[in-house]
C-alpha positions in Angstrom: -21.7 -7.3 -60.4 -19.5 -5.6 -63.0 -18.4 -3.0 -60.4 -17.5 -5.7 -58.0 -15.2 -7.4 -60.6 -13.6 -4.1 -61.5 -12.9 -3.3 -57.8 -11.6 -6.8 -57.2 -9.2 -6.5 -60.2 -8.0 -3.1 -59.0 -7.4 -4.3 -55.5 -5.6 -7.4 -56.7 -3.4 -5.2 -58.9 -2.5 -3.0 -56.0 -1.7 -6.0 -53.7 0.4 -7.7 -56.4 2.6 -4.7 -57.0 5.9 -5.1 -55.1 7.7 -2.3 -53.5 11.0 -4.2 -53.7 13.9 -2.4 -55.2 15.2 -3.7 -58.5 18.1 -2.7 -60.7 15.6 -1.7 -63.4 13.9 0.7 -60.9 17.3 2.0 -59.7 18.5 2.6 -63.3 15.2 4.5 -64.1 15.4 6.6 -60.9 19.1 7.6 -61.4 19.7 7.7 -65.2 18.7 11.4 -65.4 20.7 12.4 -62.3 23.8 14.5 -63.0 25.7 12.4 -60.5 25.4 9.4 -62.7 26.4 8.4 -66.2 23.8 6.2 -68.0 24.2 4.4 -71.3 21.9 2.1 -73.1 23.7 0.2 -75.8 22.0 -1.7 -78.5 23.4 -4.9 -80.1 24.4 -2.7 -83.0 27.4 -1.4 -81.0 29.0 -4.8 -81.9 29.8 -4.5 -85.6 30.0 -8.0 -87.0 29.9 -7.2 -90.7 33.5 -8.3 -91.2 33.2 -11.4 -89.1 32.2 -14.9 -90.1 30.0 -16.0 -87.2 29.3 -19.6 -86.3 25.7 -20.7 -85.8 26.3 -20.6 -82.0 27.6 -17.1 -82.2 24.7 -16.0 -84.3 22.3 -17.5 -81.8 24.2 -15.7 -78.9 24.0 -12.4 -80.7 20.3 -12.8 -81.4 19.6 -13.5 -77.7 21.3 -10.3 -76.7 18.8 -7.4 -76.4 20.7 -4.5 -74.9 23.3 -3.4 -72.4 22.5 -0.9 -69.7 25.4 0.8 -67.9 25.1 3.1 -64.9 28.2 4.6 -63.4 28.8 6.8 -60.4 32.1 8.7 -60.4 33.4 9.2 -56.9 34.9 12.5 -55.8 36.1 13.9 -52.6 33.1 16.1 -52.1 30.5 13.4 -52.2 32.0 10.4 -50.3 28.9 9.9 -48.1 26.6 9.9 -51.1 28.9 7.5 -52.9 28.9 5.0 -50.0 25.1 5.3 -49.7 24.5 4.7 -53.5 27.0 1.8 -53.5 25.3 0.2 -50.5 21.9 0.6 -52.1 23.1 -1.3 -55.2 24.7 -4.0 -53.0 21.4 -4.3 -51.1 19.5 -4.7 -54.4 21.9 -7.4 -55.5 21.3 -9.3 -52.3 17.7 -9.9 -53.4 16.7 -13.5 -54.2 16.4 -12.8 -57.9 20.1 -12.0 -58.3 22.1 -15.2 -58.1 25.8 -14.4 -57.3 28.2 -16.2 -59.7 31.6 -14.8 -58.6 33.2 -12.1 -56.6 36.8 -11.0 -56.5 38.8 -8.0 -55.3 40.0 -6.5 -52.1 38.8 -3.8 -49.6 39.5 -1.0 -52.1 38.3 -2.5 -55.4 36.0 -5.3 -56.4 34.0 -7.0 -59.1 30.9 -9.1 -58.7 28.9 -11.0 -61.3 25.3 -12.0 -60.9 22.6 -13.6 -63.1 18.8 -13.4 -63.1 17.2 -16.5 -64.4 18.5 -20.1 -64.1 21.2 -22.2 -65.6 19.2 -22.9 -68.7 17.6 -19.5 -69.3 19.4 -16.3 -68.3 17.3 -13.1 -68.5 19.9 -10.7 -67.1 23.6 -10.9 -66.5 24.9 -8.2 -64.0 28.4 -6.9 -63.4 29.0 -4.6 -60.4 32.5 -3.1 -60.1 33.5 -0.6 -57.5 36.6 1.2 -56.3 36.9 3.6 -53.4 38.7 6.2 -55.5 37.0 5.7 -58.9 33.3 5.1 -58.0 31.2 2.2 -59.2 29.6 0.8 -62.4 26.6 -1.5 -62.8 26.2 -3.1 -66.2 23.1 -5.2 -67.1 23.3 -7.4 -70.1 19.7 -8.1 -71.0 18.8 -11.0 -73.1 16.0 -13.2 -74.3 16.4 -16.8 -73.0 20.2 -16.6 -73.0 22.1 -19.7 -72.2 25.4 -19.6 -70.3 27.1 -20.6 -73.6 25.5 -17.5 -75.2 27.2 -15.2 -72.7 30.6 -16.9 -73.4 30.0 -16.6 -77.1 29.1 -12.9 -76.7 32.3 -12.2 -74.9 34.2 -13.9 -77.8 32.3 -11.9 -80.4 33.0 -8.7 -78.6 36.7 -9.6 -78.4 36.8 -10.2 -82.2 34.4 -7.5 -83.4 34.8 -3.9 -84.4 33.0 -2.1 -81.6 31.1 1.2 -82.3 32.8 3.1 -79.6 30.9 6.3 -80.4 28.1 5.0 -78.1 30.6 4.9 -75.2 31.7 8.6 -75.6 29.5 9.9 -72.7 31.2 7.4 -70.4 34.7 8.2 -71.6 34.1 11.9 -71.2 32.7 11.6 -67.7 35.5 9.4 -66.4 38.3 11.8 -67.6 
């Protein structure tokens, strides 16, 4: 009987595993590639020591867990790969889990904003920006039960705060 239970659990775990692409999987697969620039930023990159935060801002900051950034710099030698990678990200963002909030731009450049979660509890806030000449960037703001107001408050905190830009050096160097 014990063997039957173990086999049943094993089979169920195999069946329940999804082969769907996700941004998490895409980040993991490409973060070590020399064609990509990957950054993981902790909340500590926002230096709030000199700020007086409201209770709402403190709550927003505590809901923020990390920011993942993955960038692909386009160059004339890899146009086909650039288009393939950009289309792969666009395909992932069409999955049901990613709710589009806004899109703007033109045929050469664009920015899209998505969320994972619902109006009351956001797990992930995604920005996807691309330009035919520059390349593309995907940024994932990961949180723990973030509310829409938390995202707005985080933007305000970032605007006022002293940012630790040393964590952004790899991105700056690669985009030169």
